[in-house]
C-alpha positions as CSV (number, residue, x, y, z in Angstrom):
1,M,22.6,12.7,18.6
2,S,25.3,10.3,17.4
3,E,25.4,9.3,13.8
4,S,24.6,5.6,14.4
5,N,24.3,2.9,17.0
6,N,27.4,0.7,17.6
7,T,25.2,-2.1,18.6
8,P,22.6,-3.1,16.0
9,A,19.0,-3.5,16.8
10,L,17.4,-6.9,17.2
11,L,16.5,-8.4,13.8
12,H,13.9,-11.0,12.9
13,A,13.2,-12.0,9.2
14,W,10.7,-14.1,7.4
15,L,12.1,-14.6,3.9
16,A,10.6,-16.2,0.8
17,M,14.1,-16.1,-0.9
18,P,17.5,-14.8,0.2
19,M,18.1,-11.1,0.3
20,D,20.6,-9.7,-2.1
21,T,23.7,-7.7,-1.0
22,A,22.1,-4.3,-1.4
23,E,19.0,-5.4,0.6
24,R,21.1,-6.8,3.4
25,Q,23.2,-3.6,3.5
26,A,20.1,-1.4,3.7
27,I,18.7,-3.6,6.5
28,E,22.0,-3.4,8.4
29,R,22.0,0.5,8.1
30,V,18.5,0.6,9.6
31,R,19.5,-1.7,12.5
32,R,22.3,0.7,13.4
33,A,20.3,3.9,13.1
34,D,19.8,5.9,16.3
35,D,17.0,4.8,18.7
36,V,16.0,1.7,16.5
37,V,15.5,-1.2,18.9
38,H,13.9,-3.8,16.7
39,V,13.6,-4.6,13.0
40,A,11.4,-7.1,11.3
41,V,11.8,-8.0,7.7
42,M,8.8,-9.3,5.7
43,P,9.1,-11.9,2.9
44,D,8.1,-9.3,0.2
45,V,11.2,-7.2,1.1
46,H,12.8,-5.3,-1.8
47,L,15.1,-2.3,-2.1
48,A,13.6,1.2,-2.1
49,G,15.7,4.1,-0.9
50,D,17.1,4.2,2.7
51,V,14.5,1.7,4.0
52,C,13.5,-1.4,2.1
53,V,9.8,-2.0,1.3
54,G,8.7,-4.9,3.5
55,T,10.3,-3.5,6.7
56,A,8.8,-2.8,10.1
57,M,11.0,-1.1,12.7
58,A,10.5,0.1,16.3
59,T,11.9,3.2,18.0
60,R,11.3,4.7,21.4
61,R,11.4,8.4,20.5
62,L,12.6,9.2,17.0
63,L,10.4,9.4,14.0
64,Y,11.9,8.4,10.6
65,P,9.9,9.6,7.6
66,A,12.1,7.4,5.4
67,A,10.8,4.3,7.3
68,V,7.2,5.3,6.3
69,G,7.9,6.4,2.7
70,G,6.2,9.1,0.7
71,D,2.9,7.3,-0.1
72,I,1.7,7.6,3.5
73,G,-1.4,5.6,4.2
74,C,-1.1,3.5,1.0
75,G,-3.2,0.4,1.5
76,M,-6.0,-1.9,0.5
77,L,-9.8,-2.0,0.5
78,A,-11.8,-5.1,-0.3
79,I,-15.6,-5.7,-0.4
80,S,-17.9,-8.3,-1.8
81,F,-21.1,-8.1,-3.8
82,D,-24.3,-10.0,-3.9
83,G,-23.7,-11.6,-7.2
84,P,-21.5,-14.1,-9.1
85,A,-18.1,-13.2,-10.5
86,D,-18.9,-15.0,-13.8
87,L,-20.8,-11.9,-14.9
88,L,-17.4,-10.6,-16.0
89,R,-16.6,-13.6,-18.2
90,D,-18.4,-12.0,-21.0
91,A,-16.2,-9.8,-23.2
92,A,-18.8,-7.2,-23.7
93,C,-19.6,-6.8,-20.0
94,A,-15.9,-6.7,-19.1
95,G,-15.2,-4.1,-21.8
96,A,-18.1,-1.9,-20.5
97,M,-16.7,-2.2,-17.0
98,L,-13.3,-1.2,-18.1
99,R,-14.7,1.8,-20.0
100,A,-16.7,2.9,-17.0
101,L,-13.8,2.6,-14.6
102,G,-11.7,4.7,-17.0
103,E,-14.4,7.4,-17.0
104,Q,-15.0,7.5,-13.3
105,I,-11.6,6.8,-11.8
106,P,-8.8,8.7,-13.5
107,A,-5.1,8.4,-12.7
108,Q,-5.3,12.1,-11.8
109,R,-8.1,14.6,-12.0
110,R,-7.6,17.7,-14.1
111,H,-11.1,19.2,-14.1
112,R,-12.4,20.9,-11.0
113,S,-16.0,20.4,-12.0
114,R,-15.6,16.7,-10.9
115,I,-14.0,17.3,-7.5
116,T,-15.1,14.8,-4.8
117,A,-16.0,16.4,-1.5
118,M,-13.7,15.6,1.4
119,P,-15.2,13.8,4.4
120,G,-16.2,16.1,7.3
121,D,-13.4,14.7,9.5
122,L,-10.7,15.5,6.9
123,S,-10.1,19.2,7.0
124,P,-7.0,20.8,5.4
125,A,-7.0,23.2,8.4
126,D,-5.8,20.3,10.5
127,L,-2.4,20.2,8.8
128,S,0.6,21.8,10.6
129,H,1.8,24.3,8.0
130,P,0.3,26.9,5.7
131,Q,2.0,25.4,2.6
132,L,0.5,22.0,3.4
133,K,-2.9,23.5,4.1
134,A,-2.9,25.3,0.8
135,L,-1.9,22.1,-1.1
136,A,-4.7,20.2,0.5
137,E,-7.2,22.9,-0.4
138,D,-6.0,22.7,-4.0
139,E,-4.3,19.5,-5.2
140,G,-5.6,17.4,-2.3
141,K,-9.3,18.2,-3.1
142,L,-8.6,17.8,-6.8
143,Q,-7.0,14.4,-6.6
144,L,-9.3,12.8,-4.0
145,G,-10.9,9.7,-5.6
146,T,-8.1,9.2,-8.2
147,L,-6.0,6.0,-8.5
148,G,-2.5,7.2,-9.4
149,G,-0.1,5.0,-11.4
150,G,2.6,2.5,-10.7
151,N,1.3,-0.6,-8.8
152,H,-2.0,1.0,-7.8
153,F,-5.1,-0.8,-9.2
154,V,-8.8,-1.6,-9.1
155,E,-9.4,-5.3,-9.4
156,M,-12.5,-7.4,-9.7
157,Q,-12.1,-10.9,-8.3
158,A,-13.8,-14.2,-7.6
159,D,-13.5,-16.0,-4.3
160,E,-13.7,-19.8,-3.8
161,D,-17.5,-19.6,-3.9
162,E,-17.4,-17.7,-7.2
163,R,-18.7,-14.5,-5.4
164,L,-17.6,-11.2,-6.9
165,W,-15.2,-9.1,-4.9
166,L,-13.6,-5.7,-5.4
167,M,-10.0,-4.9,-4.3
168,I,-8.5,-1.4,-4.4
169,H,-4.8,-0.5,-3.9
170,S,-4.0,3.2,-3.7
171,G,-2.6,5.8,-1.3
172,S,-2.4,9.5,-0.4
173,R,-1.5,10.7,-3.9
174,A,0.5,14.0,-3.9
175,M,-0.3,14.8,-0.2
176,G,1.8,12.0,1.3
177,Q,4.8,12.9,-0.8
178,A,4.5,16.6,0.1
179,I,4.1,15.8,3.8
180,K,7.2,13.7,3.8
181,A,9.3,16.2,1.9
182,H,8.2,19.1,4.1
183,H,9.1,17.4,7.3
184,V,12.4,15.9,6.1
185,A,13.5,19.4,5.1
186,K,12.8,20.6,8.6
187,A,14.4,17.7,10.4
188,T,17.7,18.5,12.3
189,I,18.6,15.0,13.5
190,R,20.7,12.9,11.2
191,S,21.4,9.2,11.7
192,G,23.5,7.8,9.0
193,S,21.8,8.7,5.7
194,M,18.4,9.2,7.3
195,M,16.8,12.3,8.9
196,A,14.7,12.0,12.0
197,L,12.4,14.0,14.3
198,D,12.0,13.9,18.0
199,L,8.5,12.8,19.1
200,D,8.8,15.1,22.2
201,A,9.6,18.2,20.1
202,L,7.1,20.3,18.2
203,A,8.6,19.2,14.9
204,G,8.0,15.5,15.8
205,Q,4.4,16.2,16.9
206,A,3.8,18.1,13.6
207,Y,5.0,15.2,11.5
208,L,3.0,12.7,13.5
209,N,-0.1,14.9,13.1
210,D,0.4,15.3,9.4
211,Q,1.1,11.7,8.6
212,N,-2.1,10.7,10.5
213,W,-3.9,13.2,8.3
214,A,-2.4,11.6,5.2
215,R,-3.5,8.2,6.4
216,K,-7.1,9.4,6.7
217,Y,-6.8,11.1,3.3
218,A,-5.6,7.8,1.7
219,S,-8.5,5.9,3.3
220,A,-11.0,8.5,2.1
221,N,-9.4,8.2,-1.4
222,R,-10.0,4.4,-1.5
223,H,-13.6,4.8,-0.2
224,A,-14.3,7.5,-2.9
225,M,-13.2,5.0,-5.6
226,M,-15.2,2.2,-4.0
227,T,-18.3,4.4,-4.2
228,Q,-17.7,4.9,-7.9
229,V,-17.3,1.1,-8.5
230,I,-20.5,0.4,-6.5
231,A,-22.3,2.8,-8.7
232,I,-21.0,1.1,-11.9
233,L,-22.0,-2.4,-10.6
234,R,-25.4,-1.2,-9.6
235,S,-26.0,0.4,-13.1
236,Q,-24.5,-2.5,-15.2
237,F,-25.4,-5.6,-13.1
238,K,-27.9,-4.5,-10.4
239,L,-25.5,-5.7,-7.8
240,E,-25.2,-4.4,-4.2
241,P,-22.2,-4.4,-1.9
242,I,-22.2,-6.6,1.2
243,E,-21.2,-3.9,3.7
244,S,-20.3,-6.4,6.4
245,S,-17.6,-7.9,4.2
246,L,-15.5,-4.7,4.0
247,I,-11.8,-5.1,4.8
248,V,-9.5,-2.0,5.1
249,C,-5.8,-1.8,6.0
250,D,-2.8,0.4,5.2
251,H,0.9,-0.5,5.1
252,N,2.9,2.8,5.1
253,H,2.7,4.5,8.4
254,V,4.1,5.1,11.9
255,S,1.9,4.6,15.0
256,Q,2.5,4.6,18.8
257,E,1.8,1.0,20.0
258,E,2.3,-1.0,23.1
259,Q,4.6,-3.8,21.9
260,L,7.3,-5.9,23.5
261,G,6.3,-4.7,26.9
262,Q,6.8,-1.0,26.2
263,S,5.5,2.0,24.3
264,L,7.1,2.1,20.8
265,L,6.9,3.9,17.6
266,I,6.2,1.2,15.0
267,H,7.2,2.3,11.5
268,R,5.8,0.2,8.7
269,K,7.0,0.6,5.1
270,G,5.2,-1.9,2.9
271,A,4.3,-3.9,5.9
272,M,0.7,-4.5,7.0
273,P,-0.5,-4.6,10.7
274,A,-1.1,-8.2,11.8
275,N,-2.4,-8.0,15.3
276,D,-4.1,-11.2,16.5
277,G,-7.4,-11.6,14.6
278,L,-7.0,-8.4,12.6
279,P,-8.2,-8.9,9.0
280,G,-6.0,-7.9,6.1
281,V,-5.4,-8.1,2.4
282,V,-2.3,-9.5,0.7
283,P,-2.5,-8.9,-3.1
284,G,-0.6,-10.9,-5.6
285,S,0.8,-9.3,-8.8
286,M,-1.4,-8.2,-11.6
287,G,-3.1,-11.3,-12.9
288,T,-2.3,-13.7,-10.0
289,M,-4.0,-14.9,-6.9
290,S,-4.6,-12.6,-3.9
291,F,-5.5,-13.5,-0.3
292,H,-7.5,-12.3,2.7
293,V,-5.8,-13.0,6.0
294,E,-6.0,-12.6,9.7
295,G,-3.1,-11.6,11.9
296,R,-1.6,-14.0,14.4
297,G,-0.1,-11.2,16.6
298,C,3.5,-12.4,16.4
299,A,5.5,-10.1,18.7
300,Q,8.9,-10.6,16.9
301,S,7.4,-9.3,13.7
302,L,6.2,-6.2,15.5
303,M,2.7,-7.6,14.7
304,S,3.3,-7.0,11.0
305,S,3.0,-8.9,7.8
306,A,3.9,-8.7,4.1
307,H,1.8,-6.3,2.2
308,G,1.9,-8.1,-1.1
309,A,4.0,-10.3,-3.3
310,G,6.9,-7.8,-3.4
311,R,8.9,-6.8,-6.5
312,L,11.4,-9.3,-7.9
313,L,12.6,-7.0,-10.7
314,S,13.0,-3.3,-10.6
315,R,10.8,-1.3,-13.0
316,H,13.9,-0.6,-15.2
317,A,14.8,-4.3,-15.3
318,A,11.2,-5.2,-16.1
319,R,11.0,-2.8,-19.0
320,E,14.3,-4.3,-20.3
321,R,13.1,-7.9,-20.0
322,F,9.4,-7.9,-20.9
323,T,7.4,-6.7,-23.9
324,G,3.8,-5.8,-24.2
325,T,3.3,-9.2,-25.8
326,D,4.8,-10.9,-22.8
327,L,2.4,-9.0,-20.5
328,R,-0.6,-10.1,-22.5
329,Q,0.6,-13.7,-22.4
330,Q,1.2,-13.5,-18.6
331,M,-2.3,-12.1,-18.0
332,H,-4.0,-15.2,-19.5
333,D,-7.7,-14.9,-19.1
334,V,-7.7,-11.7,-17.0
335,W,-9.4,-8.7,-18.6
336,F,-7.4,-5.5,-18.9
337,D,-7.0,-2.7,-21.4
338,P,-4.7,-4.2,-24.1
339,R,-3.9,-0.7,-25.3
340,L,-1.8,-0.3,-22.1
341,S,0.3,-3.4,-22.7
342,E,3.5,-1.4,-23.4
343,P,3.4,1.0,-20.4
344,L,2.2,-1.7,-18.1
345,R,4.9,-4.2,-18.9
346,E,6.8,-3.0,-15.8
347,E,3.9,-4.5,-13.8
348,S,4.0,-7.9,-15.5
349,P,3.2,-10.7,-13.1
350,K,6.7,-12.1,-13.5
351,C,8.1,-8.9,-12.1
352,Y,6.9,-10.0,-8.7
353,K,7.6,-12.8,-6.2
354,D,5.3,-15.7,-5.9
355,V,2.7,-14.5,-3.4
356,Q,2.0,-18.1,-2.3
357,A,5.7,-18.5,-1.4
358,V,5.5,-15.2,0.5
359,L,2.5,-16.5,2.5
360,R,4.2,-19.8,3.2
361,A,7.3,-17.9,4.5
362,Q,5.1,-15.9,7.0
363,S,2.7,-18.6,8.1
364,E,3.4,-17.7,11.8
365,L,2.4,-14.1,11.1
366,V,-1.0,-14.5,9.4
367,K,-3.4,-17.2,8.5
368,I,-5.2,-17.3,5.1
369,T,-9.0,-16.8,5.3
370,R,-9.9,-16.5,1.7
371,K,-8.3,-17.0,-1.7
372,L,-9.3,-14.9,-4.7
373,R,-8.5,-15.0,-8.4
374,P,-8.5,-11.9,-10.7
375,M,-11.2,-11.5,-13.2
376,L,-10.6,-7.9,-14.4
377,V,-7.8,-5.4,-13.6
378,Y,-7.9,-1.7,-14.1
379,K,-4.8,0.5,-14.0
380,A,-5.0,4.1,-14.8
381,R,-2.5,5.8,-17.2
C-alpha cells in the first residue's frame, strides 16, 4: 500500500468560521490518505490528533481507527418527562438533584458492590481478543453506568413549552480507548501518519466487530445513567419519563453504508448521522442552548452533521484564559456544583463556538425540531 494518494479525495465543508492552518493541514492529510474517496467537514470542526473532530470520511476498503477516535460510540441520549422544568428553579430542589446525581452517577466506579449488570446482548465473550475480553469482564463491568470527565455531562433542560428534558453525553469509557489502541498496534498498513486495517482481512473484521461492541457498550452506558436519573426524578418529583420521546445517537464510529451510489465505510469522528428524517441531538456548550434536529439526508455531507458546538479554545488555552469566577459568571442562572468551578473552567461556555452559528452553517444538513435551554448541569469529577 502506498503512503498516500497523489490525488486528494473530494472535499465538502460547512463552516461556521474559517479553519486555522493546523486544521486545514489535517484535513488535507486525510484527503490524501489511501483509499479515502470523500471527506465532509462539519461546522464544529476542531483539531484533535490525526483526524479533526467534526469530520466524516468515506473509504472503500480500509478502516482507519484514528478517523473514529478512542471514545468509540460516544453520543447523546435525550428523553422528556411528564412535568414542568420550573421544578428546578428552586435552589433546594436543584441542590438535592445535584447531590443525588453525584451519589448515583460517578465519574468512575471504584466499588464492585455497585456494579451495573451488562445487558444480555452485550457479552465480553464477543470481543476478538482475550485481553479485551478480560478488560470487559473487569473494568468494563465496573465502569458501566459512569459518566467520565471532560465534556461529558448530564443536563436537565426546558423546551419551548417548559417541559422537562434530560440530555446525557457520554461514551464507551476505557473500553473504546483500549479497543482502538489494541487494533492500531496490530495494524500493518500505514498511510501517512495513520495506521489502517483491511476490511477483507481478519484484522479488519476484528476491529469492525470490536468497535461495534464498543458502540453497544456506550449506548448501554447512557441508558444505565438514564435509569438512575429516572429513579431520582420519580423519588424527588413523582415524574415519569415519556418513553416515546427518547432520542439516541452516537458520533464516533465507522459503519458500512450505501452512499454515493456504492458501498462505503463511513467514518465519523465527532459527526452525527443525519439521514433524511433521522432524529438527533446537537448540544451547545455547558450553560447554552441545545437543539433537537432531523437529518436532511445530504449526500455530499455523507449524511452527517455537526455533533455539537465544537471547541473554540483548547483545554490548555481555556485554563489560561478563564478563572472559576469567569465560569460562574458565564453560567448565569444554570445550576451546577460551584465547588467544581476551578476544574471545570476548561469547559466554560466561551471555550466553544456559538451553536446557533453552527446550525446556521449546516442548514442544508439538518432542520431544527426543538430548542432547549439548560436548567441544571452535572459534570462528574
